[in-house]
DRENDO-1510 file (C-alpha; in Angstrom, 1 decimal, always signed):
<recs>
REC; n; res; u; v; w
REC; 1; MET; +196.3; +202.2; -41.8 .
REC; 2; ASP; +196.2; +203.8; -44.1 .
REC; 3; PRO; +195.7; +207.7; -42.9 .
REC; 4; ARG; +193.3; +208.7; -45.7 .
REC; 5; PHE; +190.6; +206.1; -43.1 .
REC; 6; ALA; +191.7; +208.4; -39.7 .
REC; 7; GLY; +188.1; +208.8; -38.2 .
REC; 8; PHE; +186.5; +207.8; -41.7 .
REC; 9; PRO; +184.2; +205.1; -41.3 .
REC; 10; ARG; +185.3; +202.2; -44.4 .
REC; 11; ARG; +183.6; +198.9; -42.5 .
REC; 12; ARG; +180.4; +200.7; -42.5 .
REC; 13; VAL; +180.6; +201.4; -45.4 .
REC; 14; ILE; +182.2; +198.5; -47.3 .
REC; 15; TRP; +179.0; +196.7; -45.8 .
REC; 16; GLY; +176.2; +198.8; -46.6 .
REC; 17; GLN; +178.2; +198.6; -50.3 .
REC; 18; TYR; +177.7; +194.6; -49.4 .
REC; 19; PHE; +174.6; +195.4; -48.7 .
REC; 20; MET; +173.4; +197.1; -51.7 .
REC; 21; SER; +174.7; +195.3; -54.3 .
REC; 22; PHE; +173.2; +191.7; -52.2 .
REC; 23; SER; +169.2; +193.4; -52.5 .
REC; 24; TRP; +169.9; +195.1; -55.5 .
REC; 25; SER; +171.0; +191.7; -57.4 .
REC; 26; LEU; +167.8; +190.1; -55.3 .
REC; 27; GLY; +165.3; +192.6; -57.6 .
REC; 28; LEU; +167.3; +192.0; -60.3 .
REC; 29; TRP; +167.3; +188.3; -61.3 .
REC; 30; ALA; +163.8; +188.0; -60.0 .
REC; 31; ALA; +163.1; +190.3; -62.9 .
REC; 32; VAL; +165.4; +189.7; -65.4 .
REC; 33; PRO; +164.7; +185.6; -66.6 .
REC; 34; VAL; +161.2; +187.0; -67.4 .
REC; 35; ILE; +161.8; +190.2; -68.8 .
REC; 36; PRO; +162.1; +188.8; -73.0 .
REC; 37; ILE; +159.4; +186.6; -72.2 .
REC; 38; LEU; +157.4; +189.4; -71.1 .
REC; 39; SER; +158.4; +190.7; -74.6 .
REC; 40; LEU; +157.7; +187.8; -76.6 .
REC; 41; GLN; +154.1; +187.7; -74.8 .
REC; 42; LEU; +153.8; +191.1; -75.9 .
REC; 43; ASN; +155.1; +190.7; -79.6 .
REC; 44; GLU; +156.1; +188.2; -80.9 .
REC; 45; ASN; +159.9; +188.4; -82.4 .
REC; 46; VAL; +163.8; +187.6; -79.9 .
REC; 47; ALA; +164.8; +190.4; -81.7 .
REC; 48; LEU; +162.3; +192.4; -80.8 .
REC; 49; ALA; +162.9; +190.9; -77.2 .
REC; 50; GLY; +166.2; +192.0; -77.0 .
REC; 51; LEU; +165.2; +195.4; -78.2 .
REC; 52; VAL; +163.5; +195.4; -75.3 .
REC; 53; VAL; +166.8; +193.9; -73.1 .
REC; 54; SER; +168.9; +196.5; -74.7 .
REC; 55; ILE; +167.1; +199.2; -74.6 .
REC; 56; GLY; +168.2; +199.6; -71.2 .
REC; 57; GLY; +171.4; +199.5; -72.5 .
REC; 58; ALA; +170.9; +202.8; -74.7 .
REC; 59; GLY; +169.5; +204.7; -71.3 .
REC; 60; ARG; +172.7; +203.9; -70.0 .
REC; 61; PHE; +175.1; +204.5; -72.4 .
REC; 62; PHE; +173.9; +207.9; -72.8 .
REC; 63; VAL; +174.3; +208.8; -69.3 .
REC; 64; SER; +178.0; +207.5; -68.6 .
REC; 65; TYR; +179.8; +211.0; -69.6 .
REC; 66; ILE; +177.5; +212.9; -67.8 .
REC; 67; THR; +177.1; +210.7; -64.8 .
REC; 68; GLY; +181.2; +210.8; -64.1 .
REC; 69; PRO; +181.5; +214.8; -63.7 .
REC; 70; MET; +178.9; +214.9; -61.3 .
REC; 71; LEU; +180.2; +212.1; -59.2 .
REC; 72; ASP; +183.1; +214.0; -59.4 .
REC; 73; ARG; +181.7; +217.6; -58.4 .
REC; 74; PHE; +178.5; +216.8; -56.3 .
REC; 75; GLY; +179.6; +213.8; -54.5 .
REC; 76; ARG; +179.2; +209.9; -54.5 .
REC; 77; ARG; +176.5; +209.7; -52.0 .
REC; 78; GLY; +173.1; +212.4; -53.6 .
REC; 79; ILE; +173.9; +211.7; -56.5 .
REC; 80; GLY; +174.2; +207.5; -56.2 .
REC; 81; ALA; +170.3; +208.1; -54.6 .
REC; 82; PHE; +169.2; +210.0; -57.5 .
REC; 83; GLY; +170.2; +206.4; -58.9 .
REC; 84; ILE; +168.2; +204.4; -56.9 .
REC; 85; PHE; +165.6; +206.3; -57.1 .
REC; 86; VAL; +164.8; +207.0; -60.5 .
REC; 87; ARG; +164.8; +202.9; -61.2 .
REC; 88; MET; +163.1; +201.7; -58.8 .
REC; 89; VAL; +159.9; +204.3; -60.0 .
REC; 90; PHE; +160.6; +202.6; -63.3 .
REC; 91; SER; +161.1; +198.5; -62.0 .
REC; 92; PHE; +157.4; +199.2; -61.0 .
REC; 93; LEU; +156.0; +201.1; -64.0 .
REC; 94; GLU; +157.6; +197.7; -66.0 .
REC; 95; GLY; +155.2; +195.4; -64.5 .
REC; 96; LEU; +152.6; +198.0; -65.3 .
REC; 97; SER; +153.5; +198.7; -69.1 .
REC; 98; PRO; +150.2; +197.5; -71.4 .
REC; 99; THR; +152.1; +197.1; -74.6 .
REC; 100; TYR; +155.9; +196.5; -75.9 .
REC; 101; LEU; +156.4; +199.7; -76.5 .
REC; 102; SER; +155.9; +201.1; -73.0 .
REC; 103; LEU; +158.2; +198.0; -72.2 .
REC; 104; VAL; +160.3; +199.5; -74.6 .
REC; 105; ALA; +160.5; +203.1; -72.9 .
REC; 106; PHE; +160.2; +202.5; -69.3 .
REC; 107; ARG; +163.2; +200.2; -69.8 .
REC; 108; PHE; +165.3; +202.8; -71.2 .
REC; 109; GLY; +163.9; +205.2; -67.8 .
REC; 110; SER; +165.8; +201.9; -65.6 .
REC; 111; GLY; +168.7; +201.8; -67.7 .
REC; 112; ILE; +169.8; +205.5; -67.0 .
REC; 113; GLY; +169.0; +204.5; -63.2 .
REC; 114; THR; +171.3; +202.0; -63.5 .
REC; 115; SER; +174.0; +204.0; -65.2 .
REC; 116; ILE; +174.1; +206.5; -62.7 .
REC; 117; TRP; +173.9; +204.0; -59.6 .
REC; 118; GLY; +176.8; +202.1; -60.8 .
REC; 119; ALA; +178.9; +204.7; -61.5 .
REC; 120; ALA; +178.2; +205.8; -57.9 .
REC; 121; HIS; +178.4; +201.6; -56.6 .
REC; 122; GLN; +181.7; +201.0; -58.1 .
REC; 123; THR; +183.7; +204.8; -57.8 .
REC; 124; ILE; +182.6; +204.2; -54.3 .
REC; 125; THR; +184.1; +201.0; -53.9 .
REC; 126; ALA; +187.9; +202.5; -55.1 .
REC; 127; ASP; +187.8; +205.6; -53.1 .
REC; 128; VAL; +187.7; +202.9; -49.7 .
REC; 129; SER; +190.0; +200.3; -51.3 .
REC; 130; THR; +193.6; +200.3; -51.5 .
REC; 131; PRO; +196.2; +198.0; -53.6 .
REC; 132; GLN; +196.0; +195.5; -50.7 .
REC; 133; ASP; +192.6; +194.6; -50.7 .
REC; 134; ARG; +191.2; +195.6; -53.1 .
REC; 135; GLY; +190.3; +192.2; -54.7 .
REC; 136; ARG; +188.7; +191.0; -51.6 .
REC; 137; ILE; +186.4; +193.9; -51.0 .
REC; 138; SER; +185.6; +193.4; -55.8 .
REC; 139; GLY; +185.4; +190.2; -55.3 .
REC; 140; ARG; +182.9; +190.4; -51.3 .
REC; 141; LYS; +181.1; +192.5; -53.3 .
REC; 142; GLN; +180.3; +190.4; -56.4 .
REC; 143; GLY; +179.3; +187.6; -54.5 .
REC; 144; TRP; +177.6; +189.8; -52.5 .
REC; 145; ALA; +175.3; +189.5; -56.0 .
REC; 146; GLN; +176.1; +186.8; -56.8 .
REC; 147; PHE; +174.2; +185.7; -53.7 .
REC; 148; GLY; +171.7; +187.7; -54.4 .
REC; 149; ALA; +171.2; +186.2; -58.8 .
REC; 150; ILE; +170.8; +182.2; -56.3 .
REC; 151; ILE; +168.0; +183.5; -54.2 .
REC; 152; GLY; +166.2; +186.4; -57.4 .
REC; 153; PRO; +165.7; +184.0; -60.6 .
REC; 154; VAL; +164.0; +181.6; -57.6 .
REC; 155; VAL; +161.7; +184.2; -55.8 .
REC; 156; GLY; +160.6; +185.5; -59.4 .
REC; 157; GLY; +160.5; +182.0; -60.3 .
REC; 158; VAL; +158.3; +180.9; -57.3 .
REC; 159; ALA; +156.4; +184.2; -56.5 .
REC; 160; TRP; +155.3; +184.8; -60.8 .
REC; 161; ALA; +153.8; +180.6; -60.6 .
REC; 162; ALA; +152.2; +181.5; -57.4 .
REC; 163; THR; +150.4; +184.0; -58.5 .
REC; 164; GLY; +149.9; +183.2; -62.3 .
REC; 165; ASP; +151.4; +187.2; -62.6 .
REC; 166; ILE; +154.1; +187.5; -64.9 .
REC; 167; ARG; +154.2; +190.8; -63.3 .
REC; 168; ILE; +155.2; +190.2; -60.0 .
REC; 169; PRO; +157.8; +189.7; -59.9 .
REC; 170; PHE; +159.1; +193.9; -62.0 .
REC; 171; PHE; +157.5; +194.9; -58.4 .
REC; 172; ILE; +159.5; +193.2; -56.3 .
REC; 173; ASN; +162.1; +194.3; -58.1 .
REC; 174; GLY; +161.3; +198.1; -57.1 .
REC; 175; PHE; +160.7; +197.6; -54.0 .
REC; 176; SER; +164.6; +196.0; -53.7 .
REC; 177; LYS; +165.4; +199.6; -55.2 .
REC; 178; MET; +163.7; +200.8; -52.2 .
REC; 179; ALA; +165.8; +199.3; -49.5 .
REC; 180; CYS; +168.8; +200.5; -51.8 .
REC; 181; LEU; +167.5; +204.0; -51.6 .
REC; 182; ILE; +167.2; +203.5; -47.9 .
REC; 183; VAL; +170.4; +202.4; -46.9 .
REC; 184; MET; +172.0; +205.0; -49.7 .
REC; 185; LEU; +170.4; +207.4; -47.4 .
REC; 186; PHE; +170.7; +206.9; -44.1 .
REC; 187; ILE; +173.9; +204.1; -43.7 .
REC; 188; MET; +176.2; +205.5; -46.7 .
REC; 189; VAL; +178.4; +208.8; -45.5 .
REC; 190; GLU; +180.2; +210.4; -47.9 .
REC; 191; THR; +183.6; +209.5; -50.1 .
REC; 192; ARG; +184.6; +212.1; -52.4 .
REC; 193; GLN; +186.8; +213.0; -49.6 .
REC; 194; LEU; +188.7; +210.0; -50.1 .
REC; 195; SER; +190.1; +210.3; -53.5 .
REC; 196; GLU; +191.3; +213.9; -53.0 .
REC; 197; ARG; +194.0; +212.8; -50.4 .
REC; 198; ALA; +197.0; +212.0; -51.5 .
REC; 199; ALA; +197.4; +208.0; -50.3 .
REC; 200; PRO; +201.5; +206.8; -49.4 .
REC; 201; ALA; +203.4; +205.9; -52.2 .
REC; 202; PRO; +203.4; +201.5; -51.6 .
REC; 203; SER; +207.4; +200.5; -51.8 .
REC; 204; GLN; +209.0; +198.8; -54.6 .
REC; 205; THR; +208.2; +195.5; -53.7 .
REC; 206; PRO; +205.8; +195.6; -51.1 .
REC; 207; ALA; +206.5; +193.2; -47.9 .
REC; 208; LYS; +204.1; +190.1; -48.6 .
REC; 209; GLU; +205.9; +190.2; -51.5 .
REC; 210; THR; +209.6; +190.4; -51.1 .
REC; 211; ALA; +210.1; +186.1; -50.9 .
REC; 212; ARG; +208.4; +185.6; -54.4 .
REC; 213; PRO; +208.5; +187.5; -58.0 .
REC; 214; PRO; +206.2; +189.5; -58.2 .
REC; 215; MET; +204.4; +187.5; -61.1 .
REC; 216; PRO; +205.5; +184.0; -60.9 .
REC; 217; TYR; +205.4; +182.3; -64.1 .
REC; 218; ALA; +205.0; +185.6; -66.3 .
REC; 219; PRO; +208.9; +186.8; -65.8 .
REC; 220; SER; +209.7; +190.0; -67.0 .
REC; 221; TYR; +210.3; +188.6; -70.7 .
REC; 222; LEU; +206.3; +188.0; -70.9 .
REC; 223; SER; +206.3; +190.9; -69.9 .
REC; 224; GLU; +207.5; +192.2; -71.4 .
REC; 225; PHE; +206.6; +190.7; -74.3 .
REC; 226; PHE; +202.6; +191.8; -73.3 .
REC; 227; ILE; +203.2; +194.8; -73.4 .
REC; 228; ARG; +205.3; +194.9; -77.3 .
REC; 229; VAL; +202.4; +192.8; -78.4 .
REC; 230; GLY; +199.6; +194.5; -76.7 .
REC; 231; THR; +201.2; +198.3; -78.3 .
REC; 232; THR; +202.0; +197.0; -81.6 .
REC; 233; ALA; +198.3; +196.0; -81.9 .
REC; 234; VAL; +196.6; +199.4; -80.6 .
REC; 235; ARG; +199.1; +201.1; -83.1 .
REC; 236; LEU; +197.4; +199.4; -85.9 .
REC; 237; GLY; +194.2; +201.3; -84.9 .
REC; 238; ALA; +192.8; +204.7; -86.8 .
REC; 239; THR; +193.9; +207.2; -84.4 .
REC; 240; PRO; +197.5; +204.5; -83.4 .
REC; 241; ALA; +199.1; +207.7; -80.4 .
REC; 242; ALA; +195.4; +208.2; -78.8 .
REC; 243; LEU; +195.2; +203.9; -78.4 .
REC; 244; ALA; +198.6; +203.6; -77.7 .
REC; 245; SER; +198.1; +206.2; -75.4 .
REC; 246; MET; +194.8; +204.5; -73.7 .
REC; 247; ALA; +196.7; +201.0; -73.6 .
REC; 248; ALA; +199.6; +202.7; -72.0 .
REC; 249; THR; +197.9; +203.7; -68.7 .
REC; 250; GLY; +195.5; +200.6; -68.5 .
REC; 251; PHE; +192.2; +202.4; -69.9 .
REC; 252; LEU; +191.8; +200.6; -72.8 .
REC; 253; TYR; +191.6; +197.5; -71.3 .
REC; 254; VAL; +189.7; +198.5; -68.5 .
REC; 255; LEU; +187.4; +198.5; -72.1 .
REC; 256; VAL; +188.1; +195.8; -74.0 .
REC; 257; GLY; +186.8; +193.6; -70.1 .
REC; 258; THR; +184.1; +196.1; -68.6 .
REC; 259; PHE; +182.6; +195.6; -72.8 .
REC; 260; ALA; +183.0; +191.9; -72.2 .
REC; 261; VAL; +181.6; +191.8; -69.0 .
REC; 262; ASN; +178.0; +193.2; -69.8 .
REC; 263; LEU; +177.8; +191.8; -73.2 .
REC; 264; MET; +177.9; +188.4; -71.3 .
REC; 265; ARG; +175.4; +188.9; -69.1 .
REC; 266; SER; +172.9; +190.9; -71.4 .
REC; 267; THR; +173.3; +188.7; -73.7 .
REC; 268; VAL; +173.9; +185.3; -72.3 .
REC; 269; GLN; +172.3; +185.4; -68.9 .
REC; 270; ASP; +169.0; +188.6; -69.5 .
REC; 271; LEU; +168.0; +186.8; -73.6 .
REC; 272; VAL; +169.7; +184.4; -75.1 .
REC; 273; LEU; +169.7; +181.6; -72.0 .
REC; 274; PRO; +166.0; +182.1; -70.7 .
REC; 275; VAL; +164.6; +181.8; -73.9 .
REC; 276; TYR; +167.2; +179.0; -75.3 .
REC; 277; VAL; +165.2; +176.5; -71.5 .
REC; 278; GLU; +162.3; +177.8; -72.1 .
REC; 279; GLN; +161.5; +176.9; -75.4 .
REC; 280; VAL; +164.4; +174.8; -77.2 .
REC; 281; LEU; +164.9; +172.6; -74.0 .
REC; 282; GLY; +161.7; +172.5; -72.6 .
REC; 283; LEU; +162.2; +173.4; -69.0 .
REC; 284; ALA; +159.4; +174.9; -66.8 .
REC; 285; GLU; +159.5; +177.8; -64.9 .
REC; 286; SER; +161.1; +176.2; -61.7 .
REC; 287; GLN; +163.6; +175.4; -63.7 .
REC; 288; LEU; +164.7; +178.2; -65.8 .
REC; 289; GLY; +165.1; +180.1; -62.1 .
REC; 290; ILE; +167.3; +177.1; -60.7 .
REC; 291; VAL; +169.8; +177.2; -64.1 .
REC; 292; ILE; +169.6; +180.6; -63.3 .
REC; 293; ALA; +170.5; +180.5; -59.8 .
REC; 294; ALA; +172.8; +177.5; -60.5 .
REC; 295; MET; +175.3; +181.0; -61.7 .
REC; 296; GLY; +175.4; +182.0; -59.9 .
REC; 297; VAL; +176.8; +179.9; -57.6 .
REC; 298; GLY; +178.9; +178.9; -59.1 .
REC; 299; GLY; +179.1; +183.1; -59.0 .
REC; 300; LEU; +179.2; +183.7; -55.9 .
REC; 301; VAL; +182.1; +180.6; -55.4 .
REC; 302; ALA; +184.0; +182.1; -57.5 .
REC; 303; SER; +184.1; +186.0; -57.2 .
REC; 304; LEU; +185.6; +185.2; -53.2 .
REC; 305; ALA; +188.7; +183.3; -54.3 .
REC; 306; GLY; +189.0; +185.2; -57.6 .
REC; 307; GLY; +188.8; +188.5; -55.2 .
REC; 308; TRP; +191.5; +186.3; -52.7 .
REC; 309; ALA; +193.6; +185.3; -55.7 .
REC; 310; THR; +193.7; +188.6; -57.4 .
REC; 311; ASP; +195.1; +190.5; -54.8 .
REC; 312; ARG; +197.9; +187.6; -54.2 .
REC; 313; TRP; +199.4; +187.1; -57.6 .
REC; 314; GLY; +197.7; +189.3; -60.1 .
REC; 315; VAL; +194.4; +190.2; -62.3 .
REC; 316; GLN; +194.9; +187.9; -64.3 .
REC; 317; THR; +195.1; +185.2; -61.9 .
REC; 318; ALA; +190.8; +185.1; -62.1 .
REC; 319; LEU; +191.1; +186.8; -65.7 .
REC; 320; VAL; +192.6; +183.7; -67.7 .
REC; 321; PRO; +191.0; +181.3; -66.4 .
REC; 322; GLY; +187.2; +182.7; -66.3 .
REC; 323; ALA; +187.8; +183.6; -70.0 .
REC; 324; ILE; +189.0; +180.5; -71.2 .
REC; 325; VAL; +186.3; +179.2; -69.0 .
REC; 326; ALA; +183.2; +180.9; -70.4 .
REC; 327; THR; +184.2; +179.7; -74.0 .
REC; 328; ALA; +184.2; +176.0; -73.6 .
REC; 329; GLY; +181.0; +176.8; -71.4 .
REC; 330; LEU; +178.7; +178.7; -74.2 .
REC; 331; VAL; +179.7; +176.2; -76.6 .
REC; 332; LEU; +179.5; +173.2; -74.5 .
REC; 333; THR; +175.3; +175.1; -74.1 .
REC; 334; ALA; +174.5; +174.8; -77.8 .
REC; 335; GLN; +174.9; +171.2; -77.7 .
REC; 336; GLY; +171.9; +170.7; -75.6 .
REC; 337; PRO; +171.5; +168.9; -72.5 .
REC; 338; ALA; +169.5; +167.5; -70.2 .
REC; 339; LEU; +168.7; +169.3; -66.7 .
REC; 340; PHE; +171.5; +168.3; -65.1 .
REC; 341; GLY; +174.0; +169.5; -67.3 .
REC; 342; MET; +172.4; +172.3; -68.2 .
REC; 343; VAL; +172.8; +173.3; -64.3 .
REC; 344; LEU; +176.3; +172.4; -64.2 .
REC; 345; LEU; +177.0; +174.5; -67.4 .
REC; 346; ALA; +175.3; +177.6; -65.0 .
REC; 347; VAL; +177.6; +177.4; -62.7 .
REC; 348; ALA; +180.6; +177.2; -64.3 .
REC; 349; LEU; +179.4; +179.9; -66.7 .
REC; 350; GLY; +178.5; +182.2; -63.6 .
REC; 351; ALA; +181.9; +181.3; -61.9 .
REC; 352; ALA; +183.5; +182.0; -65.4 .
REC; 353; ALA; +181.6; +185.6; -65.3 .
REC; 354; ALA; +182.2; +186.6; -62.5 .
REC; 355; LEU; +186.5; +185.7; -62.5 .
REC; 356; VAL; +186.3; +188.4; -65.6 .
REC; 357; MET; +184.1; +190.5; -63.5 .
REC; 358; VAL; +186.4; +190.7; -60.3 .
REC; 359; GLY; +190.0; +190.8; -62.2 .
REC; 360; THR; +188.4; +194.2; -64.2 .
REC; 361; HIS; +187.2; +195.7; -61.3 .
REC; 362; ALA; +190.2; +194.9; -59.4 .
REC; 363; PHE; +192.2; +196.4; -62.8 .
REC; 364; SER; +189.8; +199.6; -63.0 .
REC; 365; ILE; +191.0; +199.8; -59.0 .
REC; 366; ASP; +194.1; +199.6; -59.6 .
REC; 367; VAL; +194.5; +202.8; -63.0 .
REC; 368; SER; +191.7; +205.2; -62.0 .
REC; 369; PRO; +193.0; +209.0; -61.1 .
REC; 370; PRO; +192.3; +209.7; -57.4 .
REC; 371; GLY; +191.1; +212.6; -58.5 .
REC; 372; ALA; +188.4; +212.1; -61.6 .
REC; 373; ARG; +187.3; +209.0; -60.1 .
REC; 374; GLY; +184.1; +209.1; -61.4 .
REC; 375; ARG; +184.6; +210.5; -64.8 .
REC; 376; PHE; +186.8; +207.2; -65.3 .
REC; 377; PHE; +183.9; +205.2; -64.1 .
REC; 378; GLY; +182.1; +206.5; -65.8 .
REC; 379; GLN; +183.9; +206.7; -68.8 .
REC; 380; THR; +185.1; +203.0; -68.8 .
REC; 381; GLN; +181.4; +201.7; -68.0 .
REC; 382; ALA; +179.6; +203.0; -71.0 .
REC; 383; ALA; +181.5; +200.4; -72.6 .
REC; 384; GLY; +179.7; +197.9; -70.4 .
REC; 385; HIS; +176.7; +200.4; -72.1 .
REC; 386; PHE; +177.2; +199.6; -75.6 .
REC; 387; ALA; +177.5; +196.1; -74.8 .
REC; 388; THR; +174.7; +196.4; -73.0 .
REC; 389; PHE; +172.4; +198.0; -75.7 .
REC; 390; VAL; +173.3; +196.7; -78.6 .
REC; 391; GLY; +174.8; +193.2; -77.4 .
REC; 392; PRO; +171.6; +191.8; -77.2 .
REC; 393; PHE; +169.5; +193.2; -80.0 .
REC; 394; ALA; +172.5; +192.2; -82.3 .
REC; 395; ILE; +173.1; +188.7; -80.6 .
REC; 396; GLY; +169.1; +188.6; -80.7 .
REC; 397; GLY; +169.0; +188.9; -84.6 .
REC; 398; ILE; +171.4; +186.1; -85.2 .
REC; 399; ALA; +169.5; +183.9; -83.0 .
REC; 400; ASP; +166.4; +184.9; -85.2 .
REC; 401; LEU; +168.3; +183.8; -88.3 .
REC; 402; PHE; +170.5; +180.6; -87.0 .
REC; 403; GLY; +169.5; +179.7; -84.5 .
REC; 404; LEU; +170.1; +179.7; -80.5 .
REC; 405; ALA; +172.8; +177.6; -80.9 .
REC; 406; ALA; +174.3; +179.6; -83.3 .
REC; 407; ALA; +174.4; +182.7; -80.7 .
REC; 408; PHE; +176.2; +180.4; -77.8 .
REC; 409; TYR; +179.2; +180.6; -80.6 .
REC; 410; VAL; +179.4; +183.8; -81.5 .
REC; 411; ILE; +179.3; +184.8; -77.8 .
REC; 412; GLY; +181.7; +182.4; -77.2 .
REC; 413; GLY; +184.3; +183.8; -80.2 .
REC; 414; ILE; +184.1; +187.1; -78.2 .
REC; 415; PHE; +184.4; +185.8; -74.9 .
REC; 416; LEU; +188.2; +184.1; -75.3 .
REC; 417; ILE; +189.3; +187.8; -76.6 .
REC; 418; MET; +189.4; +188.4; -72.6 .
REC; 419; ALA; +192.5; +185.4; -72.4 .
REC; 420; PRO; +195.4; +187.3; -73.9 .
REC; 421; ILE; +193.5; +191.2; -72.3 .
REC; 422; GLY; +193.7; +189.1; -68.9 .
REC; 423; MET; +197.6; +189.0; -70.0 .
REC; 424; LEU; +197.8; +192.7; -69.8 .
REC; 425; MET; +196.6; +194.0; -67.3 .
REC; 426; GLY; +198.4; +191.2; -65.3 .
REC; 427; VAL; +201.5; +193.7; -66.6 .
REC; 428; VAL; +200.5; +197.1; -67.5 .
REC; 429; GLY; +198.4; +197.6; -64.0 .
REC; 430; PRO; +201.4; +197.5; -61.3 .
REC; 431; ARG; +203.4; +199.9; -63.3 .
REC; 432; VAL; +199.6; +202.2; -63.0 .
REC; 433; ARG; +200.0; +201.8; -59.9 .
REC; 434; GLU; +203.4; +202.3; -59.2 .
REC; 435; ARG; +203.0; +205.3; -61.3 .
REC; 436; LEU; +199.5; +207.0; -59.4 .
REC; 437; ALA; +200.6; +206.8; -56.1 .
REC; 438; GLN; +204.4; +209.2; -56.9 .
REC; 439; GLU; +202.6; +211.4; -58.5 .
REC; 440; ALA; +200.0; +211.4; -55.5 .
REC; 441; ALA; +203.0; +211.6; -52.6 .
REC; 442; LEU; +204.8; +214.2; -55.0 .
REC; 443; SER; +201.2; +216.3; -55.7 .
REC; 444; PRO; +200.7; +219.1; -52.6 .
REC; 445; PRO; +197.9; +218.5; -51.0 .
REC; 446; ARG; +194.4; +219.6; -51.2 .
</recs>
């Protein structure tokens, strides 16, 4: 047992994280499919509907760099609770939006709350994780979120169909955030002190892995090849020294992975797919809920399997297959499948997105500096918020100019980049984790 957790209710914190992931996701996905549709009712323009989706990313992006230092200075619990409260208030206000501009303003405010909560949520996960179980904790947390994503669209779709009011899903979202706030205030405990204590340095070869090479299908010469390729690539940039340092510490790859994961969610799940299913495939509101829920089913299974595989064989075992399946699924979706085919593709897309997310989260835990985790996750999540900010508006513009199928092709091409990035993460992560553990062991107690 890690001595950092002596007398600390680690299991309670982890299960609190799981519940909040579920509740947050349930409300979010009750509202997400109807956001672009409500926007189109208020203003009939796909690009402007993309702005409604993306403006939340602007709110998240602008507070990301402020949130990190606050988490390190004031703690995770209080700052996280404040973020949940802000998100809860603006979730209710979104449902009351009388005009397009008011919807944009309330979505911006929601993004601020989401950013604060997201950085706190990920930092707490890093605080209570160990190198032996960070993949499974990330996978299970994501699995509970995917379970909420399965139920949420169905609940939102049924509530919309039963009442005839498209705004009801927004109120469901607000109450789900209220449940998260109660858990954060009355069940969770502060975890900042865990990152201020030096963790024991792991042995060069963990006992569990003595009988096999650390990366069975990536021998040392291939590992060195990926290191050289990655370093050479970043040295071609405008700031070679800074980029090379970011690549060596893994920070650059976390930025790319976080950007890709949020791009997939904000453009495919939040914007293009709901509009595509309703306007191109001609499916009803309840069938739209089934398609979105199918993504949650695929994500649930893949999250659990990806977390286990990440702990056993490395983050690349989740990231590389996830990137390839996502690209193939997006290309096939653009071919206009029938309902059954669309549901199958939604399962594949949800699984692919979950694999990339779990692998990226596990890798980010590996390379996060213990004494400055709040700053680290505030900065890396800014890349995801930037994707949420610019992605939907840009992809919405492409859809307006060239059609929704072209939007799927563009997203698939971008997402394919995560395959080589995933291999680089698998090589860099263990080295950075070992170096951080050695530095922590050599540093004086705080």
